[in-house]
C-alpha positions in Angstrom: -0.5 11.3 47.8 3.1 12.1 48.1 3.6 9.7 50.9 2.0 6.8 48.8 4.4 7.5 45.9 7.3 7.6 48.2 6.3 4.3 49.7 5.9 2.8 46.3 9.4 4.0 45.2 10.8 2.7 48.5 9.5 -0.8 47.9 10.5 -0.7 44.3 14.1 0.0 45.1 14.0 -2.6 47.8 12.8 -5.1 45.4 15.6 -4.3 43.0 18.2 -4.5 45.7 17.0 -7.9 47.1 16.8 -9.3 43.6 20.4 -8.2 43.0 21.5 -11.0 45.4 20.8 -13.5 42.5 20.8 -11.2 39.6 24.4 -9.9 40.1 26.0 -13.4 40.1 24.0 -14.1 36.9 25.5 -11.0 35.2 28.9 -12.0 36.3 28.4 -15.6 35.0 27.2 -14.5 31.7 30.2 -12.2 31.2 32.7 -14.9 32.2 31.3 -17.6 29.9 30.7 -15.2 27.0 33.9 -16.3 25.1 32.5 -19.8 25.1 28.7 -19.1 24.6 26.9 -15.8 24.2 23.7 -15.3 26.3 21.5 -12.4 25.4 18.7 -11.0 27.4 16.4 -8.5 25.6 13.4 -6.4 27.0 10.6 -6.3 24.7 8.5 -3.2 24.0 5.1 -4.2 25.2 3.2 -0.9 25.7 1.7 -0.7 22.2 0.6 -3.7 20.2 2.3 -2.7 17.0 5.8 -2.6 18.6 5.1 -5.6 20.7 4.2 -7.8 17.8 6.7 -6.5 15.3 9.8 -6.3 17.6 9.2 -9.7 19.1 8.9 -11.3 15.6 12.2 -9.6 14.5 13.8 -11.2 17.7 12.3 -14.6 17.0 13.7 -14.7 13.4 17.0 -13.2 14.6 17.3 -15.8 17.4 16.4 -18.8 15.1 19.1 -17.5 12.6 21.7 -17.5 15.4 21.4 -21.0 16.9 24.8 -21.1 18.5 23.8 -18.3 20.8 21.1 -18.2 23.7 18.3 -15.7 23.8 16.1 -14.7 26.7 13.4 -12.0 26.9 11.1 -10.2 29.3 8.6 -7.4 28.9 6.9 -4.8 31.1 3.5 -5.5 32.5 0.7 -4.9 31.9 1.3 -5.5 28.1 -0.9 -4.2 25.3 -2.2 -7.6 24.6 -2.6 -10.7 26.8 -3.0 -13.2 23.8 0.4 -12.0 22.4 1.9 -12.8 25.8 0.6 -16.3 25.5 1.9 -16.6 21.8 5.4 -15.5 22.9 5.4 -17.9 25.8 5.4 -20.8 23.3 7.8 -19.3 20.7 10.4 -17.3 22.7 12.3 -17.9 26.1 10.3 -15.5 28.2 11.4 -15.1 31.8 10.1 -12.0 33.6 12.5 -11.8 36.5 15.4 -11.4 34.0 14.4 -7.6 34.1 16.7 -7.5 37.2 19.5 -9.0 35.3 19.1 -6.3 32.5 19.0 -3.6 35.3 22.5 -4.7 36.8 24.0 -5.4 33.3 23.2 -1.9 32.3 24.5 -0.5 35.6 27.7 -2.3 35.1 28.4 -2.5 31.4 25.9 0.1 30.0 23.4 -0.9 27.3 25.2 -3.7 25.8 22.3 -5.2 23.7 21.7 -4.0 20.2 17.9 -3.6 20.3 17.5 -1.3 17.4 19.9 -3.0 15.1 17.7 -6.3 15.3 14.2 -4.5 15.4 15.0 -1.6 13.0 12.8 0.4 15.2 9.9 -1.7 14.1 10.7 -1.1 10.5 11.3 -4.4 8.5 14.5 -3.1 6.6 15.7 -6.6 6.0 12.4 -8.0 4.7 12.3 -10.5 7.6 8.5 -10.7 7.5 8.2 -11.4 3.7 11.2 -13.5 3.3 11.0 -15.7 6.5 9.3 -19.0 6.1 9.1 -19.9 9.8 6.9 -17.2 11.5 4.6 -19.3 13.8 0.9 -19.1 13.1 -2.0 -19.7 15.4 -3.1 -23.1 17.0 -6.1 -25.0 15.7 -7.8 -24.2 19.0 -7.3 -20.4 18.4 -8.5 -20.6 14.9 -11.6 -22.5 15.9 -12.4 -20.0 18.5 -11.9 -17.1 16.0 -14.2 -18.6 13.4 -16.9 -19.4 15.9 -16.6 -15.7 17.3 -17.0 -14.6 13.7 -20.1 -16.8 13.1 -21.8 -15.6 16.3 -21.3 -12.0 15.0 -22.9 -12.6 11.6 -19.9 -13.7 9.3 -20.9 -16.4 6.8 -18.1 -19.0 6.0 -16.3 -18.0 2.8 -17.2 -14.3 3.1 -14.1 -12.3 2.7 -13.2 -10.0 5.6 -12.0 -6.4 5.5 -10.6 -4.7 8.5 -10.9 -0.9 8.8 -8.5 1.0 11.2 -9.0 4.8 11.4 -6.8 6.6 13.8 -8.1 8.8 16.5 -6.2 9.9 19.8 -8.5 8.0 22.2 -6.1 4.9 22.9 -3.0 7.1 23.5 -5.2 9.5 25.7 -5.9 6.5 27.7 -2.2 5.8 28.3 -1.4 9.3 29.5 -3.1 8.3 32.8 -0.4 5.9 33.4 2.6 8.2 32.6 3.5 11.8 32.1 4.0 11.5 28.4 1.8 13.9 26.2 0.9 12.1 23.0 -1.0 15.0 21.4 1.8 15.7 19.0 0.6 12.7 17.1 -3.0 14.2 16.5 -2.3 15.4 13.0 -2.4 11.8 11.9 -6.0 11.2 13.1 -8.9 10.9 10.7 -12.7 11.4 11.0 -14.4 8.0 10.9 -17.5 9.5 9.4 -15.4 10.1 6.1 -15.0 6.3 5.6 -18.9 5.7 5.7 -19.4 5.5 1.9 -16.4 3.1 1.6 -17.9 0.9 4.2 -21.1 0.9 2.5 -19.5 0.1 -0.8 -17.6 -2.8 0.7 -21.0 -4.2 2.2 -22.6 -3.8 -1.2 -19.8 -6.1 -2.5 -20.6 -8.7 0.1 -17.5 -8.1 2.3 -17.7 -8.5 5.9 -16.4 -5.3 7.4 -14.9 -4.9 10.9 -13.9 -1.4 12.1 -11.0 -2.3 14.4 -9.3 -0.6 17.4 -9.0 -1.3 21.1 -10.4 2.0 22.3 -12.0 4.6 20.0 -13.7 7.8 20.4 -16.5 7.8 18.0 -18.8 5.0 16.8 -19.6 4.6 13.1 -23.3 4.4 13.3 -24.1 1.8 10.6 -26.7 -0.9 10.9 -25.8 -3.9 8.6 -25.6 -7.6 9.3 -22.0 -7.7 7.9 -20.6 -4.7 9.8 -19.1 -4.8 13.2 -18.0 -1.6 15.1 -15.4 -3.8 17.0 -14.2 -1.1 19.5 -17.7 -0.8 20.9 -18.4 -4.6 21.4 -18.6 -6.2 24.8 -17.2 -9.5 23.2 -13.9 -7.8 22.2 -11.0 -10.3 22.8 -7.3 -10.1 22.8 -6.9 -13.0 20.5 -9.4 -11.4 18.1 -7.2 -8.1 18.1 -4.5 -10.0 16.6 -6.1 -12.8 14.7 -8.4 -10.6 12.6 -5.5 -8.4 11.3 -3.5 -11.4 10.6 -6.2 -13.2 8.7 -8.4 -10.6 7.0 -8.4 -10.5 3.1 -7.7 -6.7 3.3 -6.9 -4.2 5.8 -7.6 -0.5 5.2 -5.5 1.7 7.8 -4.6 5.2 8.3 -1.2 3.9 9.8 -1.3 3.8 13.7 0.3 0.7 15.1 -1.8 -2.3 15.1 -1.3 -2.7 11.3 2.2 -3.8 12.1 0.5 -7.1 12.6 -0.6 -7.0 8.9 3.0 -6.7 7.8 4.1 -9.6 10.1 1.6 -11.9 8.7 1.7 -10.6 5.1 -1.9 -9.3 5.0 -2.7 -7.0 2.0 -3.2 -3.3 3.0 -4.5 -0.1 1.7 -2.8 2.7 3.8 -4.8 5.9 3.4 -4.8 9.4 4.9 -1.5 8.9 6.7 1.6 10.8 7.5 4.5 11.5 7.3 5.1 10.4 3.7 8.8 9.7 4.3 8.0 6.9 6.9 5.4 4.9 5.0 5.9 1.2 5.3 7.4 0.2 2.0 8.2 -3.2 3.2 4.5 -4.1 3.5 2.2 -5.6 0.8 0.4 -2.3 0.4 -1.0 0.5 -1.7 -0.7 4.1 -0.3 -2.8 7.3 -0.5 -1.3 9.8 2.1 -2.8 13.2 3.2 -1.7 16.0 1.1 0.5 18.8 2.3 -0.2 22.4 1.2 1.6 25.7 1.7 -0.6 27.9 3.9 0.3 31.2 2.4 -0.5 30.2 -1.4 -2.6 27.0 -1.0 -0.2 25.2 -3.4 0.4 21.5 -2.8 3.9 20.5 -1.9 5.8 18.7 -4.5 7.0 15.2 -3.7 10.5 16.5 -2.9 9.0 19.2 -0.6 6.6 16.6 1.0 9.6 14.3 1.8 11.8 17.1 3.2 9.0 18.2 5.4 8.2 14.9 6.8 7.8 15.9 10.4 7.0 13.7 13.4 5.4 16.5 15.4 2.2 18.3 14.5 3.4 21.7 15.5 6.5 21.4 13.1 3.9 21.6 10.1 2.3 24.7 11.5 5.7 26.3 12.3 6.7 25.8 8.7 3.3 27.3 7.3 2.2 23.9 6.1 -1.5 22.9 6.1 -2.5 19.2 6.4 -5.3 18.3 4.0 -7.2 15.1 4.6 -8.7 13.1 1.8 -12.5 13.8 1.5 -15.1 11.0 1.8 -15.6 10.8 -2.1 -11.7 10.4 -2.7 -11.5 7.7 0.0 -14.3 5.8 -1.7 -12.7 6.1 -5.1 -9.4 4.8 -3.7 -11.1 2.0 -2.0 -12.9 1.0 -5.1 -9.6 1.2 -7.1 -8.1 -1.1 -4.5 -10.9 -3.8 -4.7 -10.9 -3.6 -8.5 -7.1 -4.3 -8.7 -7.4 -7.2 -6.2 -10.2 -8.8 -8.2 -8.3 -8.3 -11.5 -4.9 -9.4 -10.2 -3.6 -6.0 -11.2 -0.4 -4.7 -9.6 0.1 -1.0 -10.2 3.7 -0.9 -8.8 5.3 -1.0 -12.3 2.9 1.7 -13.8 4.6 4.8 -15.2 3.6 7.2 -12.5 4.5 4.7 -9.6 7.9 4.2 -11.1 8.5 7.9 -11.5 7.4 8.3 -7.7 9.7 5.5 -6.6 12.5 6.9 -8.5 12.4 10.3 -6.7 11.2 8.8 -3.3 14.1 6.4 -2.7 16.8 8.9 -3.9 15.7 11.6 -1.6 16.5 12.7 1.9 14.0 13.5 4.7 14.4 16.0 7.5 13.7 13.7 10.5 14.5 15.1 14.0 16.5 17.8 12.5 18.9 15.6 10.5 18.9 14.7 6.8 18.1 10.9 6.5 18.5 9.1 3.3 15.3 7.2 2.4 17.1 4.3 1.1 18.6 3.7 4.6 15.3 4.5 6.1 13.5 1.8 4.0 15.9 -1.0 3.0 13.7 -3.9 1.8 10.9 -2.8 -0.5 8.0 -5.2 -1.0 7.4 -6.1 -4.7 3.7 -5.0 -4.3 4.4 -1.6 -2.7 2.9 1.2 -4.8 0.9 4.5 -4.6 -2.8 4.6 -5.5 -3.0 5.6 -9.1 -6.1 7.7 -8.4 -4.0 9.5 -5.7 -1.1 10.1 -8.1 -3.6 11.5 -10.8 -4.9 13.9 -8.2 -1.4 15.4 -8.1 -0.3 17.7 -11.0 2.9 17.4 -12.9 4.3 19.9 -10.7 4.3 17.2 -7.9 7.4 15.7 -9.5 9.4 18.9 -10.0 12.2 19.8 -7.7 
């Protein structure tokens, strides 16, 4: 085994050395002509679909707003989604061998590109997705394929579609086979798919076509209905449908785990439920929020909003280390919040200007969160705020008045 790894490493290094014969002159040319014309080469994060879609659209918008400079891109393969590769090939200058140019640029000049400044770490701080009018859509051929796929699976033309995304650890566990990273620190964000059953049954009773989404999931939702699809367990899954459904559904209900970045890009209305950490919620998206609840382990008291923000940890063990229990919303609470969302959509009601929501936002955006052991202003972490961003009024009513005390 060790000899195979050593052999692979040898050929990888040999490839980079041989490609240096053309890549190094390109690096020099780019540097020499930079006072006349700037040429940028960016790698795209292609390992997870959320980053792949969000980051590439940030770059597309940025490149189109900077017409006097040239932009080229490459991404590691295999990527998270082959359709998105195709989408990018018609909208960005993609040239995979440029990875060798990036390698030698970094060796000589260091990391000269400003990746995070443009992508904002996949957070839409500038409101690019909402304010931009030139995000390319799907081709007629792709739309026709998607509608035919839906019809084959029982969808009736005109029937509104709800996508349901409930995070579990299966997908990231599958990635661990390809690298040494341990993603289990994310597991506190998981939810039990069974606790969403009543909500799905309610949506079906309202004549919605419900699709439980996900590329790879642990547990099926055993529910027999002509208007329900458990997509992760279908043999007809398709990379185009992975993206198209989230971009075109009427509502996405999500526990926040990456693919819903597609909803943000294409302005799909969302209900974000049972998610954490609260400080990182996507305020730039057209969405309603009902996070998990944090509770002190020693006295069972729910953390206040200030305390919840201050204790917005990224790693599961940090909650335990700080004596904090994470409480999922139960099946009944989830159903009530889903019903509330559907009612608001049908009535055209936007709760974002309600008294409790205004109170929440006043505290939220003036607070600081302890992220990676540093105090981060939520104003700087959020930037652009979507006009429809709000908390579920049912969720806010669940919290006592102490929730707003410092």
